C-alpha positions as CSV (number, residue, x, y, z in Angstrom):
1,M,-71.5,-83.4,-126.8
2,K,-74.9,-83.1,-128.4
3,R,-77.4,-81.4,-126.2
4,N,-81.0,-80.6,-127.1
5,L,-83.1,-77.7,-126.1
6,L,-85.1,-77.9,-122.9
7,T,-86.0,-74.2,-122.4
8,C,-89.1,-74.2,-124.5
9,L,-90.3,-77.2,-122.5
10,L,-89.8,-75.3,-119.3
11,I,-92.1,-72.7,-120.7
12,S,-94.5,-75.4,-121.7
13,A,-94.6,-76.6,-118.1
14,L,-95.8,-73.2,-116.9
15,Q,-97.9,-72.1,-119.9
16,F,-99.5,-75.0,-121.5
17,A,-100.8,-76.8,-118.4
18,A,-103.8,-74.7,-117.4
19,K,-103.8,-73.2,-113.9
20,A,-106.4,-71.2,-112.2
21,Q,-107.4,-68.2,-114.3
22,T,-104.2,-67.9,-116.4
23,D,-103.4,-66.5,-119.8
24,I,-104.2,-69.8,-121.5
25,D,-107.6,-70.6,-120.1
26,A,-111.1,-69.1,-120.7
27,L,-111.7,-68.1,-117.1
28,M,-111.8,-64.7,-115.5
29,M,-111.2,-63.5,-112.0
30,A,-114.0,-61.4,-110.5
31,K,-113.5,-57.7,-109.9
32,N,-111.3,-56.9,-106.8
33,N,-110.5,-60.6,-106.4
34,F,-106.8,-61.6,-106.2
35,C,-105.9,-65.2,-107.0
36,V,-102.3,-66.1,-105.9
37,G,-100.5,-69.3,-105.5
38,G,-97.5,-71.5,-106.3
39,T,-96.9,-74.3,-108.8
40,Y,-94.3,-77.0,-109.0
41,S,-93.4,-78.7,-112.3
42,H,-91.0,-81.5,-113.1
43,S,-89.9,-82.3,-116.7
44,S,-87.4,-84.8,-118.1
45,W,-86.3,-86.4,-121.3
46,K,-83.8,-88.9,-122.6
47,Y,-84.6,-88.9,-126.3
48,Y,-84.7,-85.8,-128.5
49,W,-84.9,-84.6,-132.0
50,E,-81.7,-83.4,-133.8
51,G,-83.5,-81.5,-136.5
52,T,-86.1,-84.2,-137.5
53,M,-83.9,-87.2,-136.4
54,K,-84.9,-88.8,-133.1
55,R,-81.8,-89.9,-131.1
56,E,-80.3,-90.1,-127.6
57,N,-76.9,-89.3,-126.1
58,L,-75.3,-91.4,-123.4
59,N,-73.0,-88.5,-122.5
60,I,-75.8,-86.5,-121.0
61,G,-78.2,-89.2,-119.9
62,T,-81.5,-87.8,-118.8
63,V,-82.0,-84.0,-118.8
64,S,-84.4,-82.9,-116.1
65,S,-85.9,-79.6,-114.9
66,N,-87.6,-78.5,-111.7
67,V,-89.7,-75.4,-111.8
68,F,-91.1,-73.5,-108.9
69,A,-93.3,-70.5,-109.9
70,A,-95.3,-67.8,-108.1
71,M,-98.4,-66.9,-110.1
72,G,-101.2,-64.4,-109.6
73,N,-104.3,-62.9,-111.2
74,Y,-106.1,-59.7,-110.1
75,G,-109.6,-58.8,-111.4
76,I,-109.5,-55.1,-112.4
77,T,-113.0,-55.6,-113.5
78,D,-115.0,-58.8,-114.2
79,K,-113.9,-58.6,-117.8
80,L,-110.3,-57.2,-117.4
81,N,-107.6,-59.1,-115.5
82,V,-103.9,-58.6,-115.0
83,L,-101.7,-61.7,-114.5
84,F,-98.1,-62.4,-113.5
85,S,-95.8,-65.4,-113.3
86,L,-92.3,-65.6,-111.9
87,P,-90.4,-69.0,-112.1
88,Y,-87.3,-70.3,-110.4
89,I,-85.8,-73.1,-112.5
90,K,-83.1,-75.7,-111.9
91,N,-81.8,-77.8,-114.8
92,E,-79.4,-80.7,-114.7
93,A,-78.2,-83.8,-116.6
94,S,-77.7,-87.3,-115.1
95,A,-74.5,-88.0,-117.0
96,G,-71.5,-86.0,-118.4
97,T,-69.5,-83.1,-117.1
98,L,-71.7,-80.0,-117.7
99,H,-72.8,-78.6,-114.4
100,S,-76.4,-77.8,-113.5
101,D,-77.9,-74.3,-113.9
102,Q,-80.5,-72.6,-111.7
103,G,-82.0,-69.3,-110.8
104,V,-84.9,-66.8,-111.3
105,Q,-85.9,-66.8,-115.0
106,D,-88.3,-64.3,-116.6
107,L,-91.1,-62.2,-115.2
108,S,-94.3,-62.6,-117.4
109,L,-97.2,-60.1,-117.3
110,W,-100.5,-60.4,-119.2
111,L,-103.6,-58.3,-119.7
112,K,-106.6,-60.4,-120.3
113,W,-109.8,-58.9,-121.7
114,M,-113.2,-60.5,-122.4
115,P,-115.0,-58.2,-124.8
116,I,-117.8,-60.7,-125.6
117,E,-119.7,-63.0,-123.3
118,K,-123.0,-64.0,-124.9
119,K,-125.6,-66.5,-123.6
120,L,-126.8,-68.5,-126.6
121,T,-129.3,-70.7,-124.9
122,P,-130.3,-71.2,-121.2
123,N,-127.5,-73.8,-120.9
124,S,-124.8,-72.4,-123.2
125,V,-122.5,-69.4,-123.5
126,F,-119.9,-68.1,-126.0
127,S,-117.0,-66.0,-125.0
128,L,-114.2,-64.1,-126.8
129,Y,-110.9,-63.1,-125.2
130,T,-108.0,-60.9,-126.3
131,L,-104.7,-61.0,-124.5
132,G,-101.4,-59.0,-124.5
133,G,-98.3,-60.3,-122.8
134,F,-94.8,-59.1,-122.0
135,S,-91.9,-61.0,-120.5
136,T,-88.3,-60.1,-119.6
137,P,-85.4,-61.7,-117.8
138,L,-84.9,-60.8,-114.1
139,S,-81.5,-62.4,-113.7
140,N,-78.3,-62.4,-115.8
141,Y,-78.4,-66.1,-116.7
142,Q,-76.5,-67.5,-119.6
143,A,-78.6,-68.3,-122.6
144,D,-75.8,-69.8,-124.7
145,Y,-75.6,-73.0,-122.5
146,L,-78.5,-75.1,-123.8
147,P,-80.2,-77.2,-122.8
148,I,-79.0,-76.6,-119.3
149,A,-79.7,-72.8,-119.6
150,I,-82.8,-71.8,-117.7
151,G,-84.0,-69.5,-120.5
152,L,-83.3,-67.7,-123.7
153,H,-82.8,-64.3,-122.1
154,S,-85.0,-62.6,-124.7
155,T,-87.6,-59.9,-124.0
156,N,-90.8,-60.9,-125.6
157,V,-94.2,-59.3,-126.6
158,S,-97.2,-61.6,-127.2
159,G,-100.7,-61.3,-128.6
160,R,-103.4,-63.9,-128.3
161,L,-107.0,-64.4,-129.5
162,M,-109.1,-67.0,-127.7
163,V,-112.7,-68.3,-128.0
164,D,-114.6,-70.5,-125.6
165,Y,-118.0,-72.4,-125.8
166,Q,-119.6,-73.9,-122.7
167,N,-122.8,-76.0,-122.8
168,K,-123.9,-77.2,-119.4
169,D,-120.7,-78.7,-117.9
170,F,-119.0,-79.3,-121.3
171,F,-116.6,-76.8,-122.7
172,A,-114.2,-76.3,-125.6
173,T,-111.6,-73.6,-125.9
174,A,-109.3,-72.6,-128.8
175,S,-106.6,-70.0,-129.0
176,G,-103.8,-68.7,-131.3
177,T,-100.7,-66.8,-130.2
178,Y,-98.0,-64.8,-131.9
179,Q,-94.8,-63.9,-129.9
180,Y,-92.2,-61.4,-130.9
181,R,-88.8,-62.1,-129.5
182,N,-86.1,-59.4,-129.1
183,N,-82.5,-60.1,-130.1
184,I,-80.1,-61.3,-127.4
185,K,-76.4,-60.9,-126.8
186,I,-74.1,-63.8,-125.9
187,D,-70.6,-64.1,-124.3
188,R,-68.6,-64.6,-127.6
189,T,-67.8,-62.4,-130.5
190,S,-68.6,-64.8,-133.3
191,Y,-70.7,-67.9,-133.9
192,F,-71.8,-70.2,-136.7
193,T,-75.4,-71.1,-137.6
194,D,-75.9,-71.9,-141.2
195,E,-73.3,-69.2,-141.9
196,M,-70.6,-67.3,-139.9
197,H,-71.7,-64.3,-137.7
198,N,-68.9,-62.0,-136.5
199,T,-71.0,-60.5,-133.7
200,N,-72.2,-61.2,-130.2
201,E,-75.8,-60.4,-131.1
202,V,-78.2,-63.2,-132.0
203,E,-81.3,-62.6,-134.1
204,M,-84.2,-64.5,-132.4
205,P,-87.0,-65.9,-134.6
206,D,-90.6,-65.2,-133.6
207,V,-92.9,-68.0,-132.4
208,A,-96.5,-68.8,-133.3
209,S,-98.7,-71.4,-131.5
210,Y,-102.2,-72.7,-131.1
211,N,-103.9,-74.5,-128.3
212,V,-107.2,-76.5,-128.1
213,R,-108.7,-77.9,-124.9
214,T,-111.9,-79.6,-123.9
215,G,-113.5,-81.2,-120.9
216,I,-115.9,-80.5,-118.1
217,R,-116.1,-77.2,-116.1
218,T,-118.2,-76.7,-113.0
219,F,-117.7,-74.5,-109.9
220,R,-116.2,-77.3,-108.0
221,V,-114.2,-79.3,-110.6
222,I,-112.5,-78.6,-114.0
223,A,-111.1,-81.6,-115.9
224,E,-109.7,-81.2,-119.3
225,A,-107.4,-82.6,-122.1
226,F,-105.4,-80.3,-124.3
227,F,-103.2,-80.2,-127.4
228,Q,-100.5,-77.5,-128.0
229,Q,-98.5,-76.8,-131.2
230,N,-95.6,-74.3,-131.3
231,F,-93.8,-73.2,-134.5
232,T,-90.6,-71.2,-134.6
233,L,-90.8,-68.8,-137.5
234,G,-87.3,-69.2,-138.7
235,G,-84.1,-70.4,-137.2
236,F,-82.0,-73.5,-138.1
237,D,-81.5,-77.1,-137.1
238,I,-78.9,-78.3,-134.6
239,T,-76.0,-79.5,-136.6
240,R,-74.9,-83.1,-136.3
241,N,-73.4,-83.9,-132.8
242,N,-73.3,-80.2,-131.9
243,M,-74.8,-78.3,-129.0
244,P,-78.1,-76.4,-129.5
245,F,-78.2,-72.6,-130.0
246,P,-80.7,-70.0,-128.8
247,S,-81.9,-69.2,-132.4
248,N,-82.5,-72.9,-133.3
249,R,-85.9,-73.8,-134.9
250,M,-87.8,-75.3,-132.0
251,N,-91.1,-76.9,-133.0
252,V,-93.1,-78.9,-130.5
253,S,-96.4,-80.8,-130.4
254,L,-97.7,-81.9,-127.0
255,V,-100.7,-83.4,-125.4
256,G,-101.8,-83.2,-121.8
257,A,-104.4,-83.2,-119.1
258,H,-105.3,-81.0,-116.1
259,V,-107.6,-81.3,-113.1
260,K,-108.7,-78.5,-110.7
261,Y,-110.6,-79.0,-107.5
262,V,-112.2,-76.2,-105.4
263,V,-112.2,-77.2,-101.7
264,K,-115.9,-77.6,-100.6
265,K,-115.5,-76.1,-97.2
266,L,-113.1,-73.3,-98.3
267,P,-114.1,-72.2,-101.9
268,S,-111.3,-69.6,-101.9
269,L,-108.8,-72.5,-102.0
270,S,-108.2,-74.7,-105.1
271,V,-105.7,-77.6,-105.7
272,E,-104.6,-78.7,-109.2
273,A,-102.5,-81.3,-110.9
274,G,-101.7,-82.1,-114.5
275,G,-99.1,-83.3,-117.0
276,S,-98.0,-83.2,-120.6
277,Y,-96.1,-85.3,-123.1
278,V,-94.2,-84.3,-126.2
279,V,-95.4,-86.4,-129.1
280,K,-93.4,-84.8,-131.9
281,G,-90.7,-82.2,-132.1
282,R,-87.8,-80.6,-133.9
283,N,-84.7,-79.7,-131.9
284,V,-86.5,-80.4,-128.7
285,G,-86.6,-83.2,-126.1
286,K,-89.2,-85.9,-126.0
287,A,-90.2,-84.7,-122.6
288,T,-92.7,-85.9,-120.0
289,E,-93.9,-83.2,-117.5
290,F,-96.0,-83.3,-114.3
291,N,-97.2,-80.3,-112.3
292,T,-99.1,-79.5,-109.1
293,S,-100.5,-76.2,-107.8
294,V,-102.2,-74.5,-104.9
295,F,-104.1,-71.2,-105.3
296,Y,-106.1,-69.0,-102.9
297,I,-108.5,-66.2,-103.8
298,I,-108.3,-63.0,-101.6
299,P,-111.3,-60.6,-102.0
300,F,-110.6,-56.9,-101.5
301,G,-112.9,-54.1,-100.5
302,H,-116.5,-55.2,-100.4
303,S,-116.1,-58.0,-103.0
304,K,-116.7,-61.7,-102.4
305,V,-115.3,-64.8,-104.0
306,S,-117.6,-65.2,-107.1
307,P,-118.6,-68.6,-108.4
308,S,-118.2,-67.2,-111.9
309,H,-114.4,-67.4,-111.5
310,S,-114.5,-71.0,-112.6
311,C,-118.1,-71.7,-113.9
312,K,-119.3,-69.1,-116.3
313,L,-122.8,-70.5,-116.4
314,C,-123.1,-70.2,-112.6
315,G,-122.7,-66.4,-113.0
316,L,-125.2,-66.2,-115.8
317,R,-128.1,-68.3,-114.4
């Protein structure tokens, strides 16, 4: 049976949809403030791309994923944050005989540094961010069971450069990321890609991506639209009527929207919702994703919840 890759879309559900002060947005947590919360995401697809050919497979029906993730961000300083994310994932298909897969996936850690924050006019500010990320599997899940597998079981190192411009309530953010992926081992002694490999080690291609987002940003509300493009730097296409493989080329273009609201009577609490849709891909599903989140800021020591955590101009005026 032909099955297409869902794993990169699970990552999309957590990474591409902006949450409160994460590795993909241009927001910082104030010094000694700890933002912690949970997010739920549901993603599903019926059609997919086998290489560049769009198709469906009645033997698997609709492939769906439910992701529950714990996320947090601590302000070491106002300009240096450390972030974490830990998802629990369940994947299943509506038809066919392959069983579902579920479990704890990969722990992700990020250091986020804002070396430049410059006020250009009384109503505008420019910021530059650099980020370094690391992720590694926390469970012995099977990567060679795509697209039902909950991950690729690769240890990764990422670097990101991000710029942000805000004028009054309007903002625009752009970022570029490079991710190095370590090789993985699978439970068979040989496999075929575009040639025969007599080993259980799989060479994983690296990934590059860029993200742009724009909208309004105030202390109380953030509303934005975004576009994300991922390129796998190598790999091969899924062969005709075959199952996907961890080292496939997985390119994806998606659009989405996200809204955050800070509760008026309790500014430490924020609720969020968003979604995304894959508009073009290669060896990925044409997925629709929805997510919702709740976050709470805990101040430590003598610190207080700072309005600059979501509205940079508020902290500069």
